[in-house]
N, C-alpha and C positions, 0 to 999 in steps of 0.2 A: 094140395096141402093135406097132410095127415091130420087125424083127429087130435093126436097129442100136441102137435104144433099149434093147432087152433086154440087148444086149451091154454097152452103157454102164452099165446098172444092175448087171450082174454084176461089171464092173470096180470100180464103187464099193463093192459089197458085199465084194469081195476086199480092197480098201484098208481098209475099216472093220474087217475081220477082222485085218488086219496091225496096225492101231492097237490093237485090243483085246488081241491077243496081246502086243504090246510093253508095254502097261500091266500086264497080269497077270504076265508073266514078270519085268518090271522091278521090280514091287513085291516079288515073291518074292526076287529077288537082293538088293534093297536091304535087306529086312527080315532076311535070313539072313546076308548077307556084308558089307553096308554098303560096297559098292565102286562104286556108281553116282554118288554125290554129287549127286543131284537129289532134290527133294522129291516130285515126282509124275511118275515115269518114264513115257514117255521125255522129258518136258518139264522144264526147270528152272523149277518152279512149286510152289505149295502149294495144296491144296484149301481154298478159302475163298469159298463163295458170298456174293456181296455185290451191292448196288446202289450207285450213286453219282451225282454231279451230271451226269455225262456220259451217263447212261442214256437220258433222254428224247431228247437230241440224236442219239445213236447210232441209236435206233429210227426217228427221223424221217428221218435221212440214208439209212439202209438201205432204208426203205420207198420213199423218193423215187427212189433209183437203180433199185430193182427195177421200180417202176411206170413210170418215164419214161426210164430210162437208154437202153434200146435204140432207142427212137424219137428221142430227142434226139440221140444219137450219129450218127444217119443224116442229120441236117438241116443243121447250121451249117457255115459255111466252116471250112476245115481249121485255121487259126490259132485261131479261137474255140473249136473243139472241144478243142484242146490246152490252152487256158487253162481251159476248163470241167473237163477231166479233172484238172488240177492242183488247182483250187479244191475240187472234190468230194472228191478223194483226201485233201487236207489236212483238210477237214471231217470225213471218216470217221475218219481217224487221230486227230485231236484229240479227237473225241467219245469214241472208245474209250479213249484215254488218261485222259480226265477221269472215266471210271467209277471210277478209283482216286483221284480228286481231284487238284487242281493240284500239291500237294506230292509225294504218293506217285507220281502218274501221270506227272509231267513234271519238276518242279523238282529232285527228289531222285534221279532215276534215274541221272544221270551223276556223282553225288557220293559214291557208296558207296566202300568201301575198295578195291575192285578197279578202280575207274574212273579215267578220264583226268584229271578235274579235281583229284584228290588230288595230282597231280604238277605242276600248272601253276606252283606257286611255285618249283620246282626248275629253271626255265628263265630265270633273270634274265639270264644271258649265253647266248644261244641257240647260237652257235658252240661255246662251251666245253661246253655240255650235250650237243651232238651228238657232239663228240669223245669224251666220257666215257660215252656212252649204253651201249655194250656192256659196260662194266665193272660194270653193275648189273642185268644180265638174270638171272643164275643166282640161285637161292633162297639159296645160301650166300654170295652176294656181299655186301659191305658196303652197307647202305642200298639193298637191292634194290628194283627197281620193282614197283608193284602188278601184278597178273596181266594186266590188259588193256594196260597200258603196255608191259610186257615182251613180251607176245604179239604186238605189232604194230611195224612200223617207226615211227620217231619222227614221221613225217608226220602220224599220227593225233593224237598228243598236241600236236604243234606247232600243229595247226589250232585247238585250244582255247586254247593260249597266245596266238595271234594275236587270237582273239576277245576275250580278256581285255585285250590291249594296246589295242584300239580302244574299250574301255569296255563291252563286252558280256560281262562276267565273271559267273560263277555258274551254278548248275544251271538256272535258269529260262531264261536266254538260250541256253545250250548246247542244252537240250532243244528249245526253239522252233526254233532254227536247223536242228537235225537233222531235225525234222519237216517244216519248210518246204522244205528242200533235198531231203530224201528223197522228198517227193511229186512232185518233178520227174522221178523215175525213170520213172514211168508214161508221161508224154508222150514221153520219150526212146525208150522201147520202141516206142511207136506210130509215131514218126518212122522208126525202122528198119524196122518191118513195112511201112509204106507204101512206103518206098523199095525194099525188096527183094521184096515180094510185091505186094499191091494195096491201094488205099485202102479198098475195101469190107471187106476182111478186118481192116484196122486199126480201122475204125469198129465192126465187130462185136465186136472184142476190147476196145474202150475201157471199157464198163461193168464188165467183169470185172477190169480193172486197177485200177479205182476201188474196187471192193467186195471186194478180196482179203482173206482172213483174215490175210494177212501184215501187215496194218495193225496188228494187235495188238502186233507186235514192232517195226514201223516207228516206233512212238511209245512210249517214247522210246529210241532206240538209235543209237549212232554208226554202226552198220552200215547204217542207212538212208541216211546221208550217203555212206558208201562205195559203196552200191548206186547212188546217183544219179551219182556221178563215173564209175563203171564203165559205167553204161548210156549216158551221153552220149558216152563214148569210142567205143562201138560204133555209136551212132546217127550220130555225125559221120563215122565211117569209111564207113558205108553211104551217106551223102550224098555223100561224096567220090568214091566209085566208081560212083555212079549219076547224078550231076548233071553240069552243064557245068563247074563249077569244082572244082579239086583243093584249094583253100584249106582246106576243112574237115579235110583229112588232117593238117595240121600241128596243129590243135587236138585232133584225135583222139589223135595221138601224145603231145601234152602231157598230156592227161587220163589216158591209159593209163600214162604214167610216174608220174603222181601216184597212180594206183590202186595201183601196185606199192609205193609208199612209205606207203600207208595200211594195207595188209594183205598179208602174204606170200602167203596163200592165193588172193588175187584175181589173181595172175598167171595163174590158170587161165581168166580171162575172155578170154585170148588165143585159146582154142578157139572162142569165139563170134565173135571178130574174124576168125579163120581161116575160119569158115563164111561170113562176109560176102564175103571175097576169093574163096572157092571159087564162091559163087553168082554172082559178078560177074566171073569170070575173063576173059571176053571183053573187058570194058571195062578190066580191069586190064592186059591185054596191049597195049592201045592206047597207054598212057602209063606203062609200068612204072617208068622211071627217075625221072620227076617225082613220081609217087605215093610211091615209096620214099624219095626225098630229103626230101620234105615231112614224111612220117610219122616217119621216123627222126630228122629234125632236131627235131621237136617232142618226140619220145620222149626225146631225150638231155638235155633241159633240167633236169628234176627230178632224175634220177640224178646228173647232173654237179654240180648245186648241193649236194646232200647229200654227195657224195663229196669235193668240194673243202672242205666244212665239216668233214670228218673222220669221217663216218659210213660204216662198211663194211657194206653190205647183206648180203653173203654170210656174213661173220663173225657178224653179228647173228642171221641165220637159223640158223646152226650152233649157236649158244648157245641159241636159242629151243628147238630140238629137245631139247637137254639139259634145259632148264628145264621143258618140257612133261612129260617123263618123271620129273622130280623131284617134280612135284605130282600133282594128281588124274588127269591124263592118263596117268600111268604106272601107275595103279591101276585105272582104269575098264576093264572087260573088252572087248576088241576084238570078241570073238565075239557079244556082245549088241549093241553100238552099230553094227556094220557093217550090220545090217538095221534096228535100231530108229531109226537116223537117217532112214531112208526113211519110217518112220511119222511122224516129226516133219515131214517134207516134205509128207506128205499133209495134216497139220493146217494147215500154213502156206499151202498152195496151194488146198486145198479139194476137195470132190467133183467140181465142174465140171472142174477141171484133170485129175483122174483120168480122167474120161470123155473129155475132149479129147485126152489122151495116147493113149487107146485108139484114137480116130479118127485120130490122127496116124500111129500105127503101121499101121493098116489102109490108110490112104491111100498110104503109102510102099510097102507090100507089093504093092499093086495098080498101082504105077507112076504114081501121081498122077491117074489117071482121065483121061477124055477130054472132060469138060465144059468149057465156057467158064470161064476163070479157074482151070482145073486146074493150070496151070503156076505161078501165084501161090500156090496152096494147097500145092503140093509144095515150093516155096521156103520158105514159112513153116514147113512141117513139118521141113525140114532145119535151119532156124535153131533150132527148139525142140529137136531132137535134139542139136544141138551143146551147148546149155545143159545138157541132161540128161547128156551125156557129161562135161562139166566137173564137174557135181555128183557123178557116180559116181566120177570120179578122186579128187576130194576125199574121198569116203567111203572108198575103198579105201586111201588113203594112211595111214590110222591117225592122222592129225593132226586129225581132226574127230570126237572122241568126246564127244557130248553138246553141248548149247547150239546145235545146228545150226539150230534154229528162228530163231535170230538170225544166226549166222555165215553161213548159206547164203542169206540174203535176196538178195544180188546175183545169184545163179544162179536162185533160185526165180522172180523176176520175169519171167525170160525163158521160163518154162514157161507162164505165164498166157495168152499170145496163142493157144495151141491151143484155147482156149474159143471162138474164132471159128468153129470147125467144128461147134459144137453147135446143133441146132434148139431151139426153145422156150426162148430165153435167159432169160425171166423166171423160169421154174421153176428153172433152174440158179442164177440170181442169188439167188433166195430161199434156196436151200441154202447158198450161200456166206455170205450175211449171217447166217443162223441159226447157222452154225458159229462165225463170228467172235464173235457176241454171246454164245453159250454159253461159249466159251473165256474171254472177258474177264470174264464175270460169275460163273463157277464157280471159276476159278483166279486166283491172284495170281501173275502172272509177274514175273520179275526176274532179275538176274544180278549 
């Protein structure tokens, strides 16, 4: 066994110890103080070993990606690879969701009392609902919004209102749309990695983006949809600063503006976007005015539309902070969650990502190395570090105490490409698949 592989395994063991301590300490706090408000700390889940109709499909998809994923990712034309990643990722997510059955796993996930669909009927007049949105954020406000509606800008709920308006109402359609759109986040990350680093690294990362344990929470969660919008905003920015045309910058700005009106916390995806500009600063300096004009023009569209409709983003965020401390967020102990959230991230991204992050750090410490492709590897490493920084800022903010296995999906997806640095990909993919299968079959996740 090589020294590098031993260090990878040490990193994985340390991460496993972190998760174990988070479970044991969390159970003690919950049983003695009842302040965590989660059933199986650090995850919002309950211990419930079970099988379901999705079990055979999940085993089949997982085995197929482990056996053939690395070889298949190396062969097809780029467009076909992206389509294959989306299809395989969708199959993996759907099969895991169906372990709980169609109703519990997909159709009912977005219909619980905390979720968006409970408030769709309150938007018969969309402009009026937006003008009145902030009046219902606080817990003591009349007819206050459910937790997830109050906790996000109205773009999140409005997405499901519009789905209902076009005839795709109800939990089944909402869950399906979130899964299908959420699965496009993986191709978006690969597009950015190819543009900023190398195509070889993107191809090596592809099977890991398909088989991520994050799929347990990507199906079914609105955060999967948010993750896709945020990922494409970064991917289009990468295409704009590395390609011949700056046109994708306008689309990138448009999607980043939408991202900010889907989730307050996702404004931190700007750190990943900033890393894109930093990595391509020479190209940015060639046409800075045109790039900024297109990006900022696109960025202004969604905020302008919501502001003209009467919604004040800053006021809503201020009220959300108050609402957060009125509820469980004000009781959950920061001293536990500030590190237990990281244990959640280990479970979402898997042991391969832990080993990949160790190699990322080693690569940056030695200056990127001198091998061919080393520059691309260093650029990928910096992109991953930017995502990790965004996640850590979210953690330290104190506004992410629990449920980060869902809330941080948009950041976690950008950590997965570091798995491209790993040798023996099939062994690591096996570990990823086993973790996802164990989580989904031993726990009943929900929010």
